[in-house]
N, CA and C atoms as a LAMMPS dump frame, in Angstrom:
ITEM: TIMESTEP
0
ITEM: NUMBER OF ATOMS
174
ITEM: BOX BOUNDS ff ff ff
-5.0000000000000000e+02 5.0000000000000000e+02
-5.0000000000000000e+02 5.0000000000000000e+02
-5.0000000000000000e+02 5.0000000000000000e+02
ITEM: ATOMS id mol type element x y z
1 1 1 N 180.367 155.592 -227.706
2 1 2 C 181.436 154.861 -228.379
3 1 3 C 182.33 154.219 -227.329
4 2 1 N 182.71 153.016 -227.582
5 2 2 C 183.646 152.379 -226.667
6 2 3 C 185.085 152.665 -227.095
7 3 1 N 186 152.312 -226.251
8 3 2 C 187.405 152.653 -226.474
9 3 3 C 187.972 151.919 -227.689
10 4 1 N 187.552 150.701 -227.93
11 4 2 C 188.083 149.927 -229.063
12 4 3 C 187.698 150.571 -230.392
13 5 1 N 186.439 150.965 -230.528
14 5 2 C 186.025 151.574 -231.789
15 5 3 C 186.636 152.958 -231.956
16 6 1 N 186.808 153.678 -230.86
17 6 2 C 187.459 154.982 -230.924
18 6 3 C 188.917 154.844 -231.353
19 7 1 N 189.581 153.822 -230.826
20 7 2 C 190.971 153.569 -231.198
21 7 3 C 191.081 153.198 -232.68
22 8 1 N 190.157 152.379 -233.144
23 8 2 C 190.154 151.992 -234.551
24 8 3 C 189.913 153.197 -235.451
25 9 1 N 188.977 154.042 -235.088
26 9 2 C 188.686 155.235 -235.882
27 9 3 C 189.889 156.172 -235.92
28 10 1 N 190.549 156.332 -234.783
29 10 2 C 191.739 157.183 -234.729
30 10 3 C 192.86 156.605 -235.586
31 11 1 N 193.018 155.295 -235.535
32 11 2 C 194.044 154.642 -236.338
33 11 3 C 193.763 154.814 -237.829
34 12 1 N 192.521 154.68 -238.235
35 12 2 C 192.153 154.86 -239.64
36 12 3 C 192.367 156.307 -240.078
37 13 1 N 192.076 157.252 -239.201
38 13 2 C 192.294 158.658 -239.524
39 13 3 C 193.776 158.938 -239.729
40 14 1 N 194.601 158.391 -238.863
41 14 2 C 196.049 158.56 -239.017
42 14 3 C 196.546 157.929 -240.312
43 15 1 N 196.04 156.746 -240.616
44 15 2 C 196.441 156.063 -241.84
45 15 3 C 196.045 156.891 -243.069
46 16 1 N 194.829 157.407 -243.08
47 16 2 C 194.377 158.241 -244.197
48 16 3 C 195.226 159.497 -244.336
49 17 1 N 195.586 160.104 -243.211
50 17 2 C 196.447 161.292 -243.25
51 17 3 C 197.835 160.948 -243.788
52 18 1 N 198.383 159.82 -243.341
53 18 2 C 199.706 159.404 -243.819
54 18 3 C 199.693 159.125 -245.313
55 19 1 N 198.654 158.481 -245.794
56 19 2 C 198.54 158.196 -247.218
57 19 3 C 198.417 159.501 -248.006
58 20 1 N 197.646 160.439 -247.503
59 20 2 C 197.497 161.73 -248.174
60 20 3 C 198.813 162.471 -248.273
61 21 1 N 199.58 162.455 -247.2
62 21 2 C 200.883 163.133 -247.202
63 21 3 C 201.833 162.458 -248.187
64 22 1 N 201.835 161.141 -248.217
65 22 2 C 202.704 160.425 -249.151
66 22 3 C 202.313 160.699 -250.601
67 23 1 N 201.027 160.758 -250.871
68 23 2 C 200.575 161.049 -252.237
69 23 3 C 200.969 162.468 -252.648
70 24 1 N 200.81 163.429 -251.761
71 24 2 C 201.211 164.803 -252.072
72 24 3 C 202.717 164.9 -252.273
73 25 1 N 203.472 164.161 -251.488
74 25 2 C 204.925 164.154 -251.642
75 25 3 C 205.312 163.599 -253.012
76 26 1 N 204.666 162.528 -253.427
77 26 2 C 204.947 161.937 -254.739
78 26 3 C 204.571 162.907 -255.857
79 27 1 N 203.454 163.601 -255.715
80 27 2 C 203.055 164.579 -256.718
81 27 3 C 204.049 165.728 -256.793
82 28 1 N 204.562 166.146 -255.656
83 28 2 C 205.561 167.216 -255.634
84 28 3 C 206.839 166.772 -256.328
85 29 1 N 207.277 165.545 -256.061
86 29 2 C 208.472 165.025 -256.732
87 29 3 C 208.27 164.964 -258.242
88 30 1 N 207.093 164.531 -258.663
89 30 2 C 206.792 164.45 -260.09
90 30 3 C 206.78 165.838 -260.723
91 31 1 N 206.186 166.81 -260.039
92 31 2 C 206.134 168.177 -260.567
93 31 3 C 207.534 168.775 -260.671
94 32 1 N 208.384 168.502 -259.695
95 32 2 C 209.752 169.003 -259.752
96 32 3 C 210.517 168.371 -260.913
97 33 1 N 210.33 167.069 -261.122
98 33 2 C 211.002 166.392 -262.236
99 33 3 C 210.519 166.948 -263.574
100 34 1 N 209.231 167.2 -263.688
101 34 2 C 208.7 167.766 -264.924
102 34 3 C 209.233 169.184 -265.136
103 35 1 N 209.367 169.945 -264.069
104 35 2 C 209.927 171.29 -264.177
105 35 3 C 211.372 171.267 -264.629
106 36 1 N 212.14 170.332 -264.068
107 36 2 C 213.537 170.2 -264.49
108 36 3 C 213.628 169.807 -265.962
109 37 1 N 212.762 168.898 -266.381
110 37 2 C 212.752 168.486 -267.788
111 37 3 C 212.369 169.649 -268.688
112 38 1 N 211.423 170.466 -268.245
113 38 2 C 210.99 171.62 -269.036
114 38 3 C 212.135 172.624 -269.176
115 39 1 N 212.867 172.846 -268.108
116 39 2 C 214.003 173.774 -268.157
117 39 3 C 215.065 173.26 -269.122
118 40 1 N 215.382 171.958 -269.061
119 40 2 C 216.373 171.391 -269.973
120 40 3 C 215.918 171.508 -271.417
121 41 1 N 214.648 171.256 -271.659
122 41 2 C 214.116 171.359 -273.013
123 41 3 C 214.205 172.786 -273.526
124 42 1 N 213.897 173.753 -272.68
125 42 2 C 213.968 175.156 -273.091
126 42 3 C 215.401 175.591 -273.339
127 43 1 N 216.332 175.088 -272.525
128 43 2 C 217.741 175.427 -272.73
129 43 3 C 218.253 174.851 -274.044
130 44 1 N 217.819 173.651 -274.395
131 44 2 C 218.27 173.028 -275.635
132 44 3 C 217.666 173.708 -276.856
133 45 1 N 216.473 174.249 -276.721
134 45 2 C 215.819 174.854 -277.875
135 45 3 C 216.303 176.279 -278.133
136 46 1 N 217.019 176.859 -277.206
137 46 2 C 217.502 178.233 -277.38
138 46 3 C 218.725 178.221 -278.292
139 47 1 N 218.565 178.769 -279.478
140 47 2 C 219.678 178.897 -280.412
141 47 3 C 219.796 180.371 -280.776
142 48 1 N 220.738 181.074 -280.169
143 48 2 C 220.833 182.52 -280.358
144 48 3 C 221.192 182.937 -281.784
145 49 1 N 221.851 182.082 -282.547
146 49 2 C 222.236 182.447 -283.91
147 49 3 C 221.114 182.233 -284.919
148 50 1 N 220.056 181.586 -284.519
149 50 2 C 218.96 181.282 -285.44
150 50 3 C 218.2 182.551 -285.801
151 51 1 N 218.011 182.797 -287.078
152 51 2 C 217.231 183.931 -287.538
153 51 3 C 218.043 185.164 -287.87
154 52 1 N 219.351 185.129 -287.713
155 52 2 C 220.183 186.302 -288.024
156 52 3 C 220.382 186.462 -289.518
157 53 1 N 220.492 185.363 -290.231
158 53 2 C 220.757 185.417 -291.668
159 53 3 C 219.574 184.815 -292.432
160 54 1 N 219.242 185.417 -293.539
161 54 2 C 218.194 184.911 -294.394
162 54 3 C 218.763 184.724 -295.79
163 55 1 N 218.647 183.534 -296.316
164 55 2 C 219.087 183.243 -297.677
165 55 3 C 217.859 183.335 -298.59
166 56 1 N 217.928 184.238 -299.551
167 56 2 C 216.806 184.419 -300.505
168 56 3 C 217.343 184.222 -301.901
169 57 1 N 216.685 183.38 -302.657
170 57 2 C 217.028 183.226 -304.073
171 57 3 C 215.768 183.461 -304.897
172 58 1 N 215.94 184.236 -305.961
173 58 2 C 214.799 184.596 -306.797
174 58 3 C 214.923 183.943 -308.137
């Protein structure tokens, strides 16, 4: 292998690694946002007074 092709291969490897890291970072941000949304949804759905009283008519 000559130096030019070796340099090109190294550059492509670095580029692929950088793209992989950026994609994983974006996935992590998305997962964190979804987790925050899930927590908010669970907090809103918690109603402690629900189910204490039952109205029955016969």
